C-alpha positions, 0 to 999 in steps of 0.5 A: 241075334234075332232075324225073323220073317213072319208068314201072312197066316202066321204058320210059316216063318224064318228065324235066325238067332245065336244060341250060346254064340252058335248061329241057328236057323229055323225055317217053316214053310207052313207044314213043319220046322227044320232046325239047322245049327252049326257045330257047338264049337263054332262061336261067333261072339268074338267081337269080329264081323261074320257073314251068314248066308241062307240059300233055299230053292223050294225045300232044300235049305243051306246055312253057311258061315263066312262063305266057308272060307276056312274049309279044307279043300283037297284038289288034284290040280288039272285032273278033274273034279272027281278028285276034289274033296272038301269038308264043310262040316265046321261052317255049313249045315243043310236040311230039307223042310218037312212035308209038302209045302215048298214056298214061303209067301211073306207079306207082313213083318220082318224083325231084325236084331230083336222082337217087338213083343207089343205086336201080335206075333208069337215066336215060340221057336226063339230062345232069345228075343234080343241082340247086343252087337252090330248088324249090317248088309241085310240082303233079301233076294238081291235087295239091300235093306236100308237099316236107317229107315225101319217102320219101328226101332228101339235102342238102335243107332246108325253105325257100330260104336265098337268099331267106328271109333277106330275110323276116326283120328282126332276128329278126322276120318282115318281113311280121309273123305275118299276111303271106306274104313273097315273098323275092327276091334281096336284097328282099321283098314282103308279101302279107297273109293274107285279112282283113288289111292294112298294112305288116306286115299288122297291120291287120284289115279290117272287114266290110261288109253289102250289103242286096240293093239295093246297090252300090259304084262305084270309080275306079281310078288307072290302067288294069289290065294288058290280059292279067292280072286277079286278084280276091280277096274274102271273102264271106258270103251266103245268096242263091243268085245275085248279082254280086260284081264287074263289070268292063267295057271302055269300049265296054261290049262286053267284060266280066269278071263274078264271080258267085254263080250258083245257089249256085256260084262262076262267072265270066262273060266276053267278051274280044272274041270271044264270051260264055263262063263258067266254074263251080266245081262241088260247093262252094256259097257260099250257106250263110251261112259266110265263103268266100275267093274268088279269080279269076286270069286270064292271057290267056284262061285263067281260074282260080277258087279257093275257100277256098284251092283245091286238088283240087275247090276250084279249076277252070281253063279257057281258052275263046276266042282273044282274050287282052286286055281294056282295062278301064274304070278309071272303072267298077269295080262291086262288088256289082252290074252296070253298067246292068243292068235285072235286080237282081243285087245282092249280099246278105250281107257282104264283106270285104277286096276286092282287085283286082290287089293293090289294096284296094277301100275300102268306108269311103269313104277312098281307098286305093292310089289307088282312090276311091269314086264312089258307094255305096248300101246298104252298111253297116259290120258283118256282124251278124244279128238273126234271133232278134230278128225271129223269136220261138220259143214256150217251151220252144223256144229260138231259135238264130241261124244268121246271118240265118236262125233255128231253133227248137230244144228245150233240151239233152237234149230232142227234138222230138215232132210231132203233128197240131197242134203240136210239143213238146219231150220229155225224153230220156236225152241230158239225163244226158250219157251220151256221155263224149266224143261227141255224144248223138243221141236216137232216142226218149225212152229210146233214144240213140246216141253219135256218137264223135269220131276216136280213140274208140269204144264205146257211150258213146265210152269207149274210146280208140283209136290214131290212124292215117292211111290211105294216100293213093294217087296216080292218074296219068291220061292228062291230067296236069299238072305245075307247079313253081316253081324258082330256079336259082342260079349259086352252087354252095355254096347248095343248098336243094333237091338231091334228093327221092324219092317212092315212089308208092302208098306211105304216104310220099306224101301228095298235097295235104297241108300241113305246117309245113315244106311251107308254107315251100316254097309260101309266097307262090306261087299255083300253078294246076292245069292 
């Protein structure tokens, strides 16, 4: 496998390749190369998907395989981080770039899966110039590359032929049309899209309402993994602060609590060495709309993702040193905390709650071995009767905005406010003067038309050619590269051979998704780092 970035003066670069199946990283900030290679007994040419992460903050570089999920961790529960020891020697290697240069300012070519030897760039450090296998989920500085839209490619095709065949059964998708298929060599597993479940994700998950003094208490069939926790749930609320899910240890000294805090998504946690929290800024959840919430914990690294993530919709943080928490399987609380005097009950609606892949049943029927212990203030459905409880005086009409209401004038009218009351006044917008746009009345006789994309003019009557602005890429001193790949031993199977992007050109669209791109990123949750 080859992944290569080239510095604009051709003296600095980042190169990743497989040498006899062992991942190797070579990075040069312009004043010397540091080579990081995993141990020789590590061989990823095993027909399985693997993940490689490169983290760098100025001079220090960390090269990690599969998030070190198999590393040995020794931790004395509840006695502090000073008793935590771990061995990453088989899955991670670190180094420092030589001399004084601390940054890599790239503005030219990124090549993935191979090297185009016809372009004027030299890669003396690379031992292998081509790759046979599959690659997906290339992320740089939280930006996902669209592998279906390179500036140049050769002998590459969307999807992964070696695994995609497992995801089709007699011409029909193995996971239906509402599931993501995780194809492996000769097998597959299904991950249903949010809001669906079932063998082929054919069953729609119902919505449930929480009245603000509610909770659902669950019993798990077994203990969760001590080093991995992930939560997925759809929520809809207007409450500024409330608890979504609360997990605690048997000693009640350690916990993971997913919350809406002052309108923002937040996780509070203690893995044994102190209280920490991570908040996703910018995007609010208390606006009455449905939101997809995802929490993913690997050891002490927390990742929050909202509405699919990407860019500012996801955040990652790692605080403290403790890596493990033994969650009490008998005390899983949804919508409230456990033994808390403060009322942090969730008010709103939830749907499709999953904990480490298990569905949390809100219909009292055990599912995936999970059973309800108790439930209070939870009911089927997510309706709103704001206009039944709040009447508007004619000619105003009530508009239900989901659990809040607004009194509006009829179409073509505007509100006039005087000292004592509000009234509706007829405007020229009633004549529908904006052909394809939205009429906004400024006075009874004046209006403006807000035109949609592709139209302009006083009445949105002129059609324009639609184009897309170029999107540049910014490479800062703190960069991140995340890529999942499958190295194959069968040379005739080549799904990813070479991609070339010319940075800062219109052919690069970081963070965009196309139909072909979805074939590459299917079923993989790639975190920004």
